[in-house]
C-alpha positions, 0 to 999 in steps of 0.5 A, spaced: 235 166 645 232 166 638 227 161 641 225 165 647 224 171 642 220 167 637 216 165 643 215 172 645 213 174 638 209 168 637 204 172 632 208 175 627 207 183 627 204 186 621 209 188 616 211 195 617 209 196 624 212 199 630 212 192 633 215 189 627 221 194 627 222 193 634 223 185 633 227 186 627 232 191 631 232 186 637 234 180 633 239 184 629 242 187 636 242 180 639 246 177 633 252 180 634 256 182 640 253 187 644 256 194 643 261 197 648 258 199 654 252 195 653 250 189 658 245 184 658 242 179 663 237 173 662 233 170 667 232 162 666 229 156 668 234 150 667 235 151 659 229 156 657 230 163 657 224 166 661 226 174 661 231 178 658 234 185 659 239 190 656 242 196 658 247 201 659 250 205 665 251 213 663 254 217 669 250 215 675 244 212 671 242 205 668 238 206 662 234 199 661 233 199 653 230 193 653 225 188 657 222 182 655 219 176 659 214 171 658 207 173 660 206 166 662 211 166 667 208 170 673 214 175 676 219 174 670 218 181 669 219 183 676 225 179 677 229 181 671 228 188 672 230 187 680 236 183 678 238 187 672 238 193 677 241 190 682 247 188 678 249 195 677 252 197 683 253 205 684 248 207 680 243 212 683 238 213 677 234 208 673 231 210 666 227 204 664 224 203 657 218 207 654 212 204 656 208 206 650 201 206 654 202 199 657 199 199 663 203 194 667 210 197 665 207 204 667 205 201 674 211 198 675 215 204 673 211 208 678 212 203 683 220 205 683 217 213 685 220 216 680 224 223 681 221 226 675 217 224 669 219 227 663 214 230 658 214 226 651 213 230 645 212 228 638 214 231 632 212 230 624 216 233 619 213 234 612 217 235 606 219 242 604 215 245 598 219 244 591 223 250 589 
């Protein structure tokens, strides 16, 4: 798994970036047993991992928190999403990770004909004035 992630993050992200925070969080998550209720799947070619997905089922919804795949392996993203979703029978909805403006992920998410697209909000909280 570490080798796959090292390849995925070939060029280490700049310190303090969202990508670095994601990488650190993912490495931390995968360094111990997954939290209760969370499952994962890896797509391999022999010994090499080419894609992975992590998520959890809550009610009738599969929440896919993490999808990673080698971009040099055509179809890996599609295969891991399809395989991971198919492995969770009984779910009627899939909520995939935030696309963060990634056109490929956005197109993929829309191809599933979403029931609803929620509006996202960003909130900035400034420090209260000194008293």
